[in-house]
N, C-alpha and C positions, 0 to 999 in steps of 0.2 A: 533649508535642508541642502546639504552639499551632494554632489554626484559622486557615487562610488567609483565610476570609471576614471575620474580625474585624480583620485586620491590613493588608489591601491597600486603599489609598485609590484612589478613582476618579481617573483621569488628568485628567479635566476638572472635578473638584470645585470649586465656587465658593470663591474665596479661596485656593486652593492656589498659584496662580501668584504671588500677593503674597508668600507665604512663600519660594517658590523664588527669585524675583528678589532679595528682601532678603538671602537667604543668598549668592546668587551675587556680590553686590557687597560682601560682607564685613560687612554690618550685622547679621547674625544667624548663629548656628552651623548647620552641617549636621546632619541626622539621622544620616547615615552618612558617614564619610570612608574611602575605600579608598586606602591610602598605601603607597608603596615598591615598587610593581609596575612592569612594563613594559607599556605600552599597545600593543596591535596596532591600528594606525590603518588602518581598512578603506578609507579614501579614498586616502591617499598610499602605503600599503604600508609605512610606516615602523614600526620597533619603537623606541619612545622612552619614557623615564621620564616619568610623569605621575601625578598624584593626581586622584581623582574624588570630588566632593562630591555627595551625594544628599539630596533633601528629599522625603519621601513617596515616590511612585512615579516621580519625575522626577529626571533628572540636572541638577543646578544649575550645576556647574562642572567643567571639565577644566583643571587648572592645573599650574604648575610644582611638581615634587616637593619636598615639605618646606616649601612657602610658607605652608601653613595647618595648624592642628591643632585648630581649634574644631569639635568635633562631639560629639554624644551618644554615638556609637559609632565607634571606629576599627578598621578591619580591616587587619591587617598582611599585605600582599601581597608582601613581600620575596622575591625570587627567583622570582616567578611572573609569568605573562603574563595580561593583562586583555583580554577579548574581549567583543563583544556576544553575547547569547544566540543559539544556533543556531536556524535556521528551516528546517524540512523542508517543501519546496514541493509535494510530492505523496506521499501515503501513505494506507494503509488500516489503521486500528487492528485491524480484524477479522482481518487476516492474522497478527497476533501471538496470536490466540485467547484474548484476555483482555478485560475490560471497560475503558472509557476511564480510570477511576480507577486501575486496576491498571497500565495502560500508562503513565499519567503518573508513577506511582511508579517505573517502570523507566527512563524517559528524562530526567526532570528532574535527578536527581543526576549525570547525565552531561553536562549543559550544554545540552540541547535545551529551549528555552522557548516555541517556537511551532511548530505543525504546520498544514499545509493538508490537511484530511481530506476525502477522498471516501468517504462512508459508503454506497457503492452496494451493499455486501454486505448491510447491514441493509435498504436500500431494496429489493433484489431479493427478500428474504424477507418483509418486513413492509409494503412500500409507503411512502407518505408518513408514516405513523405511525412507521416505523422511523427516518426522517430526523429527525422531530420529537423522537424519543427521543434521538437522537445529540446534538442541540442542547442538550437538557436535561441530558444526562449530562456535558457538558464545562463547563456554565455555572459550577459551583462550584469548578472545578479551577484551580490556579495555572498549569497548562500551557495557554497560549493556543491556541485552535483556531479557524482559519478554516474553517468547514464549507461544503462545496459541494453543490449540487443534482446528484444523479446524472443523467447525460444519457441513459444507455442502459440502461433497465430494461424489457424484457430487452436484452441486448447485440445480439441479432439477431432482431428481431421477425418472426414468421412461421416462424422456424426453430427456436425453442425457446419454452418457457413457464416463466416465473419465478413468484414469489409475488405479483408485482404487474406493472402495465403503466403506465409513465409516458408518457402522451401529452402534447401541448403544453399542455393545460389544467393538468395536474399540475405541469409544469415552471414555468409562469407563476405558479402559486400559491406554489411554494417560493421562486422568485426574488423574490417580493414580501415574503417574510419578511425582516425587517431583519438578522438574524444570518446569513443565507446570503450567502456571499462571491462566488458566481458559479456557472458551469456546469462540472461536473467533466468529466474526460477524455471527449471525444467519440470513441467507439470505432468507430462505424459509418462508417468512412472512405469506403467505396464509396457509401453512401447520400448522404453529403455531396457527394461529387464528382459523382455522377449526378443531383443535385437531387431525391432521393427526398422526397416531400412531408412525411412525418412528421418526419424528422431535420432537414430544412431549416427547418421551422417551429420546432423546438426551439432550434436555433442562433439563429434570428432573434429569438426571445423573449429570449435571453440578450443579444443585441446591444442590444435595446430597453432592457433593464434597466441597461445601461452597467456591467455587472459582468464579472468575468473569464470568458473562454471558453477552457477548457483542452483540450489535444489528446492524441491517441494516434495517431501517424503512422508506424507500423511499415511500412517498405519503400517509403514514398512518395518519388518522385523526379520531377523534371521537371514536365511539365504537371499531373500528378496532385497533386503537392505544392503547386504554385501554386494549383490549384483549391481544395484543402482549406483553404489559408490565406485565399484570397479570400473564402471563405464566412464568415470571421470568427474562425477558430481561431488562437491565438497562441502555443501552447507544445507541447512534445513531450518524452517521456521514453523512447520506444521506439527507441533508437538501436541499430544493428546493427554499426557499424564506425567507425573513426576518420574515414574518408572521409565517411560518413553524417553524423557530427557536424559536420564543416566545412561540408558542403553545406547543412545545416539552419541553421547559424549565418549563412552567407552569404545564405540565403533570408530571414532575419529572424525566425525563431522564437526564443522564449525556451526554452533548454534546461534541463530538469530532469534533470541528470546523476545517474543512479540507481546505488545500490550493490548492488542485488539481482542484478546480472550481473557478478560480480567479474572474470571472465575478459576482459571488455572494457575494464576500467579502465586497464590499462597502455597500451593503444592510444589511449585518449582523452587521457591525459596527454601522450603523445608528439605527438598531433595538435595539442593546444593549445600545446605548446612551440614548434611551428613558426611560430606566430603571433607569438611574442615578447611577448605580453601576454595578460591574461585578459579576454575580452569581458565587458561589463557584462550581457549576456544569458545568462550561464552561472550557473545555480543548482544546488543539490544536493537530492536526495531519496532516500528509502529505498524507496518504493513498497510492497514487501512484505518484512516481516522475521518469520521464524518465531520461536516463543517461545524455543527453546534458543539460537538465534543472538542474540536480544535480550539474554538473560541473560549469555551467554558473551562476546559481542563489543560489543553496544551498538546504538544507533539511528543517528542522523545523525552522531554523534561518531565512529562506526566508519567511516562513509564518508569523513569528513575524514581520519581516521588512515590508511586504506588509500591514499587518493590521495597523501598525503605520502610514504608508504612506496614508492609507485611512481614518485616523482620530482617531484611537484608541489610548488611552493613553499608553505610553510605559510600565508604571507600570502594567496596566491591562494585556497587552499582555504577559509580563513576568510572572505575577501571573498565568495566564491560562496555560502557558507552563511549570510551575514548581510546585508551591504549590498545585494548583487545581489538576494537573495531579497526583501528589504523593498521594493525598487523594483518588483519583479515583482508583488507582491500589493497594491501601493498603500498601504503602511503607512509613512508618513513618520516615525512615532514609533519605529520599530524599526530594527535593523540597523547602528546607529552609536552610538558612545559620544561624545556631544556635548551641550552645554548645551541643555536644552529637550526632549531625547529621553526616551523611557521607560527606566527603570533596569532593563533586562533585561541582566544582566552575568554573565559566567563568569570565574572566576579559575582558570586552568589551571596545573598545575605545570610543564609544558614544552610545546613545540610539536612533539613527536614522538609521545608516548603520549597526549597530550590528556586526562590525568586531571584531572577537575574537583575543585579543592580546596573551592570554595564557589560556589553558584549563587544569584543574586538575580533574582527576578521581580517587576516592578513595585515595586521598592524594598524588598522583603521577602526575607530569606534563606530559601530554600525547601529547600536541601540543603547539607550539609557532609560532605566526605570520603566521598562515595558513598552517603550516607544522607539520607532525607527529614528535614527539620526542622520540617515542618508537617503537619497532618492532611489526609488526602484523603477527600472525601465521595462515596461511591458513590451511584448513582441506582437506585431500585427497578427490577429487571430483569423484572418480571412480564410485561410486554408481549412479551418475547423468548422466553417459554417455550412448550412444546407446538407447535413449528413443523413437526415431522416427522409428516405425516399419511399413514402407511403401515401396513399390516398385514404380518405376517411373509411373507417370500418363500420359494419352494421352489427346489430345485436345477433343476427343469424350467424355471423362469423364466430361467435362464441358458443355455438351449439353444435353438438356432435350428431350428424345425421345418421339414420339407420332405417332399413326397410323391414326389419323384423319386429316382433312384439317384445322380445326379451333377449338381452345379450350378456356375454361375460366380458368384463373389462379388466385390463391390466391397470394396476394402481401403483403409485409411487408412495411408499410408506415411510413415514418419519422425516422430519427436517434434518438437514446436515448429513447424518449417517443413514443414507437412504437404503431401502430394500424393495424388492418386487413383492407385489401382492395381487390379489384378485378379488373382484366383487361382481355380483350379478346386478343388472339394472334393467328396469322397464323402459319401453319405448312408447312415447305418446306423440301423436301428430307428426311422426317422421323424425323425431329427435330423441336422443337418449336422455332419460330423466336422471340427473346426478344422484347417486345413492346417498342415503342419509350418512352424515359424518364425513363427506368428501368436500374438498375445496377445488375449484377449477383453476388450472394454470394454462395460459395460452401464450404461445411464442410465435411472433410474426417476423420473418426476415425483413430487415429495414435498410439494407445497404445497397440494394439494386443489383446483387450478384447472383440471385437465385429466385425461384418462384416464391411469392409472398402469401401463399395460402396459410392461414392461421392453423397451427397445430395445437390440439387440445390434449390435456392430460388431467388426471384426477389424483389429487393429493389426499392422503389420510394422515391423521394425527396433527392437523394444522388448525384445530379448533373450529369454532363457528364464526363465520364472517358475516358482517352486516352491511357490506358494500363491496367496493372494488378498488384495487391499487394498480396503477400502470406505471412502468418505468422503462427508460432506454438505458439506464445504468444497470446492467445485468451481466455478471461475470460469466465468461470472459468475451463472448462474441458480441455482447451488448445489443442484441436484437430486442425489439419491443416485447416486453413481458408483462402480462396482466394476470392478476390473481382476483378471485371473487367467487360469489355464489349466484349472482344474477347477471345474465347477458346484457341487459340494458345498462346496468351500472358499469360493466366492463367496457362496453362500447363508448360510454360517455367519458370515462377516464382515459381510454386509449386515444380518442380523438382530440382531447385537450392536449395531450402530450404531442401528438402528431402536428397539430396546428402551431404549437410553441417551438417546433423544431427540435424537440427532445426535452427530457426532464422527467418529472414525476407528478402524478395526480391521484387524488382520492375522490371517489364519487359514491354517493348514496342517493337512493330514491330517484335515480336517473339523472341526477345533476352533479356537477363538479363542486366539491366542497373546498378543496385546496389544490393549488397548482404551483409547482416550483419549476419555472422554465430553466433549462440547461441547453441553450441553443448552440453551444460550441461542442461539436462532436456528439451531441446528445448526452454529454457527460459533465461539462463544466459551464460556468458562467463567468463573464468578465465584470460582474457586479462586485461591489465591495464585500469583504469577508463577512462583516456583520450582517449585511443584507441577505447573503446566501445562507448564513447560519440561521437567521430568523425564519427564512422560508422553509428550510429543512426542519426546523423545530416545529413549525406548524404542521408539516406533513407527518412528523412523528406523533404529534399529539392527536391528529386525526386518526392515525392508524391505531393508536392505543384505545381510542373509542370504538373502533370498528372490529378489531380482532382480539381474541382472548389469548394473550401471550403466556407462555409457560417456560420461563428460563430454566437452564441456560441455552437450550437448543432452539426451542420455538420462540424466537425473538424477531423483532423487526428486521434485523440484519440478515436473517435467514432468507428473506425475499431476494436479496441480491446474489446469493450463492446457489439458488435453486436450479439455475441453468448451468452450473459449473460442471460440464460433462467430463472433464479430465479426472474428477474424483470418483472413487469406487461407488458402485451402485447405479441405479437408474436415475436419469435426470432428463427433464423436458428441454428440448432444443427446437430450433426452427425446422428441423427435419423430422421430429417425432420424439419418441421416448428412447433415449440412448443409454447404453451400458458399456463403458469403455473396457471393463474387465473381460467381457465376453464378446464384444463387438456387435452386440445385438442392437438392432434399430427397428422400432415399431412405428411405422408412419401413422397408424391409428391405434388407439388403445383398445379397440374391439378385438378380442381374442377369438371369439366364436359366437355364432348365432345359436340361441337356445330354443327359441320358439319363432 
């Protein structure tokens, strides 16, 4: 396997364009000629025969099939379709629980050549050093990464404590870094709309930088949506329905249509079909992809594949994933197969399964037939180690003490779209007896920046649990979060994760059934992709045996968003039960003593 660093020429290298122009006019041969394939024209929507000549990292010519044969290397694309490399406009590598180099090795062979990465998971754990590490980690990779400055660390200031706190000075510093492409998803929607000084200053800093300002506009409509956009936010991936998609397109937002909520994709396809064309402001993204899904299904290629399966024209899906995406991120060198553009090219066997026969990044073949053709260079992960600053917990830490005989509790009702509730509970031996139908959620600060007393909450509509689940991957502050019904199981799962330096564990009967160590930041592993995927697959299977899921909202994935305090409604954090809409924070769920 050859090294990508030694083979990829810089796009702006002096003298390169002389070679490109000379080859384009036929006075010199191409380095590579892709011949015999069908070009997917992302401008006209045509599928047409064409050959492509490449010099260094640049496309020199797109010309009539068979009209030239002068090239150092000829790639036979007969029977295949030629597309620009796919561009994922919003994603988090950390959600796949592997390092950037490992992630690149998983998606490049599938045709994804560019990602827009919000490393706010690393930022929440390690601060600006985590973001700097992210930049360094993608620098030697053939997977192009537009890295954004995390806007909301923590996602709900005052209601949770993460491993760092990005005020406006931290944001201004990162936006000054030349390789930072903009401000990542602005999740503090209420703060932006109400002109809260902290987040308003952060968005203003991004406006001054003249870089991207990306959004997270779940549930916003009417005046609130207009206010959010008027502040300077220009995109959204938090769609909840087909009607929401159309409303936000009409409002003028760039849509990052995400694949992580598959149940909504058929509705999105139907809504776009009613327009009769694909708006140029529709792009595609993965947002979060678990490791087993990445191995089994893929990355952005899987989103394209599913959209086509649900009825979208292949040409539309590819346009959204290439040309529209390149316009959104301001990269005129990407997203189109045309003379003068960067040679990021995928040769697909067909427009149904989208299996990549060959992937070219900056004029270098980086993958063939699903396998990498170049070496990937990982970055030293030392910075990411030893991030779980907790001592072992006891079963008593997962019990709510009370001196009364009966109390009234605040509850967090429903997964994902949460609301406040109340229930009465008995007290026995000095501890609250969890009411029938509730599931315990416990969050413990693990970054060493605040007190680490475990805060307990009571979830309703989460089914009946037969054990416990602990994780340090819990959006977005990534504190230790434990779900369960039995304090002994919860302590066993929590302590397994603490001892592993982070990760996930499932426990029943007081013993650990499955453990997935994620010792880097408590979020990722430097183990091979297949090993991490298998470990997560085992966790998922154990969870399926333990909990009674009820799709689409009561699903395993809901465990990772149950602490996402920037979203509307109550959420459990390391400070208590927090509601960003009202600013309410309950350090204890006990509302009043009844007896």
